[in-house]
Structure formats: C-alpha cells, structure tokens
N, C-alpha and C positions, 0 to 999 in steps of 0.2 A: 381422586386424581384422574383427569381425562386421558383417553388413549393418545399415544403419540400420533402426530399428523404425518401420514405416510405419503401423501400426494407430493408430486414435484412439479414445479412450474415457476412462473414469474408473476409477482404482484406489483402493480404500479402504485407507488405511494406519493402523495403530495406532501413533501417535507416542509414543515414550518421553520421559521427562523429560530435561532437560538438553541438548536439541538443538532448534534453531530450525525453524520450519515451512519456511523457505527451504532449509535444509540438507537436510531430508527430500526436498523437491522435487528438489534436485540429485542426491541419491542415486538416486532413481527414474529420473531422466533418464540418468544415467551407466550404471546397471545395465541399462536397456533399450536404450540407444543411440538414444533418441528425439531428434527434432529440437528439440522444445520441450515443457516441462512447466510447470504452474502448480498452484495450490491453490484451494480454494473456501472460504476463511475461516481466518485465522491463529489458531494456538494459541500462547500465551505460551511462552517458553523452558522454564519449569518445568511447563507444562501438559502433559497427556498425553491420549491417546484418539484419537477419530476425526478423521482429516485426509483428506478426499477430494482426490486428486491427479489433475489433468487432463493428458492426454497428447495431443500434436500438435493436431489441429483442435479437440479438446475444450477447449482453453484459452480458446476464444471463449465458453464458457459462464459465465465469471466474473460478468458483469453480471447474468445471469439468476438466479444464486444469491445475489446480494447481500442479498435480502430474506427468505431462508429462515429459518424458526424453528429453534432449537437446544435440546438438552437436555443438562444437565450434572449431575454429582455433585460436590459440593465440601465441604470441611471449613472451618468458620468457627471461629476462636479468639477468644473474648470476653475483655475485660479490657484490651486494648491496641490502639491504632491505629498503623500505621507510615506512613512517607512514601510508600511504594509501594502501600499497602493490602493487601499480602500479607506473610507472616511472614519473607520474605527481606529486608525493609526495616528502616529504623531506627525504633525506637519513638519516637513524638512525643507521644502522649497515653496516659494510663493511668487506670483507674477500677476499682472493685470490681464484682463480678458477683453480682447478687442478684435473679434472676428465677426463676419457677417453670416447670414444664413447661406449665402452662396459659397462662402469660404468653407463652411461646415459640410455642405453637400459635396464640394470638390474633394475635401479631405476623406470623407467616407468612401468615395469612389476610388481614391488613391490606394486605400487599404483593402479594397476588394480584390485580393490576389494572394499569391504565396509570398511570404516574407520571413526573414530570420527574426524570431521574437526572443527577447531576453526574459527568462522567467523572473518572477519576483523573488527577492531575498527571503521573504516570508512565504515559502512554498515547501512542499515535501520533497523537492529535488535533493538527490544525494550526490556529493562530490567527495571522493576519497573516503567513503564510509561515514561522512558527516552529513547530517540532515540540515538543509539550509535554514529552516525556520527556528530550529533549536539553537543553531549558532547565532542567528540574528538576535534572539532573545538574550544572549550573553554579550551582545555588542560586537560580535565577530561577523565577518563576511566570508562566504565561500565563493570560489571563482566559478560562477555559473556561466555556461556557454549558451549562445543563442541557438534556438532550434527552429527549423523551418516549419511554419504552420500555414494553413490556408483559410482565408476568409472568403466564403462562397457568396454571402449576401450580407450587406451592412446598410441598414436603413435608419434614418432619423424618424422616430415615431412622433415625438412632440417636444416642445420647449416647455419645461416645467416652471423655471424661474430664470432670472437673468443669466445665471451661470450653470444651471442644471438642465440636462437634456436626457430624454429617454431614447434608447436605441434597440433595434432588433438585430441580432447577429447570428448567422448560421456559419459554422466553422468546423474545421477538422478536429479530431480528437487531439488533446494535448495543448490546445490553445488556452492561454490565460487571459480572461476578459479584463482582469485588473491591469495586465501589461498593455493590453490594447488601449485602455483608457489613458495610460501614460503616454503611449506612442502617438495616439491621435492628438493629444494636447501638445506634445512637442511639435508636431507638424503644423499646428495652428499658432505656434509661437507663444505658448503658455505652459502651465502645468495642470495636471488633472489626476483625479482619483475616482475609483468606482464607489458609488454610494450604496447601491443595492443590486441584487441579481436574482432573476427568476428563470429556471430552466423549463422550457416548454416542449422540448423534443429531445429524444435520445435514440438514434437510429430510427427504427420504425415505430417507436412508442411515443405517445403524446400525453401531455399534461391533462387534457380534457377527459382522458379515460382513467385517471388516477383516483384512488380513494384516500380520504384523510385518515389519520390515525384513529380518530373517533369512529369512523365508519368501519375500519378494520376490526376494532374491538367489538363492534356491534354485529360483526359477521357479514357486513355489506361490502364485499370485495369480489373481484374477478380474478381467478387463477388462470393465467395464460398458459396453455399447453406448450411444452418445449418444442414440439415439432413445427409449431406454427411460425417460429422465428426463422425457419429456413424455407427457401423456395425451390429446393432441389426435387427432382423426380423421386417417387417412392419405389422401393424394392421390398418385396415380402419374401423372407427367407423360409425355406423348409426346415424341418427339425434337424436334418443332416447338415444343411448349410450353416445353420446357426451354431451347431456344435463345433463344426470345423473353425468357423470364424472366431467364436468365443475362446477357442483353445489355441489361437494363433496360427492355424493352418491356412494354407493358401486356397483361395477360391478363384476360379477362372470363369467368370460369367461371360456370356456373349453380349457384352455391353460396351458402348464407346467409353473412352476415358472421360473422367469427370467425377463430380461429387453427387452422392445420393442419400436420401433419407432411408434408413434401414428399419424394418419391422419384423417381428416374429410373434405369431399368434396375437396380432393386433397391438402388441406392445412396441412402443417406439424405443429403439435401441441407441440411436445416435446417427452420426454422419459417417458414411463410408466413402472411400475414394478408389476409383478404378484407375490404375496407371499401368500402361503396357500390358493390359489384359488381366491384371491381377487386382482383386478387391481386398482392401484392408480397412480397418477402422481408422478414421481420422479423429473422431471424437466419440468416446463411449459415454452414454448418459443413462446407465442403468446400474 
C-alpha cells in the first residue's frame, strides 16, 4: 500500500463525456491516495473539458472560486426544444428555422450583457428543499426564479449544418449555457437546445494546461501550488506572529488595509486580511 499523498494543490483535468464531475474527483483521489479531493465547478455528465480538482487542503478553495468567470464552446441545435434543454432530452416544442447569418450576429450581440436568466427545470437548483431535476424526473415542476447572469463575450464560431452552430461564450459564474440556447432561439423566433459543451477556461485556469485521466494515472500531471491562485502581496510571519495568529490573537502590523498571502517558515498558510490595522485570517489553508 503506497503512502498517503500529502501535498496540497490543484490538478487541472480534461473531463471526458459520460462521466460525472464527482466520479472524476474520486478517480483523482484514488489514483493519488489523497486524503480528500473536490472540484471547482461541476460539469454536466455529458459536458467535457476543464475541471479543476482540488487536493487535500486546497479543497478549502471552493468558496473562493464560486464567483469565477468561465468560457465554453457549445453547439446549439435550432428547431426543437427539449425538457432538459439539451439534445439528450425529450422534444417538447418544435418550430421552423428561418434566420439569416446577420440575424444570428445581431442576436448574439443582444445577449452580450447582463440579463435575468431562468434556470432549466433539469438543474440542481433547490426551491423549498426540493431539487429541480429530481422533481422534473417525477413529472413535477418547481417554481424557479430568474437569476441575473452576465455574458461577457458571445461569438459564432462556425455553422456546422443547416440548424446547428458552434459558439464561444464567456460568462459569469451561475450561467446555464442550456438556458442561453433556449433564450437565443426564442429571440430568433424558433426553439433551440444545446447539443454539446466544452469548458475551456475557469477563472485563470485553461483547458490547454489540463491532463487527461490517462495521463494522471501515468503520473503525468502538474500540481498547481495553492498560493499561485492569489495575486496578493506576501507576508512572512515570525514564530511569535504565527503563534498569535494561529491562536486567534490580534496582530497589528504596520500595513495598509487589504488582503495578503501569509507564510511561516516558507509554508503558505492562506489569506489574511488587514482591516482597521488588525490582521486576521480570511482563509486558512493548512
């Protein structure tokens, strides 16, 4: 039996289709022999692409990454809407497709903004303790409310066939690309569903730097150090300062208010924040 994997950090995985994000996390955990692993943003079962997996202490980074922007490539198929808003679902609405290339360009420009987006019924949203997709599977609907999202960039990459186009979308966290397919189709006077999706960016992480599961199992992966995901100034604590901070005592450094990366004996401790002249932990990572 090999020794437990003691290092902490982030491994970028290129998730294949047909496997859940949690299954990928479990593969990483078992392969490394890590104590715990997590991820920084779920990809749907049929989604593929960038999945940042956190290892050991880096699992504490989840909340920090909740609001990170993301970039996707996705195929939208026009002419039919399904109950799941992707082409794996049951068709519930159909209409003809009669828009021009100029119409499509105008439409993507229209959606390059903030707008109230209604999540799919087949989503993990909870209302009154009920999970939307579990209720949808039983033929029930939950009363989902629109949530403001922002589309930063929306580009038509190519026309694949008469009714299928590929897009690149950069958007705020919480955006449903399946819902965007539906909304874009409505604007164009038809119906639409997402055919496939590839995540290419999550915050400052990119798909081009990710390892496949096969590469991971062969030991060919890069562990990203936790402190590299923050761009705050570094502070090195003395033994006395570390003891005080570690035990919840106040430190009053001669520093301006703001966030800092904290170290002790070259070990990265996490993020500290100075407010009104007092330094406290914002995020412990040890």
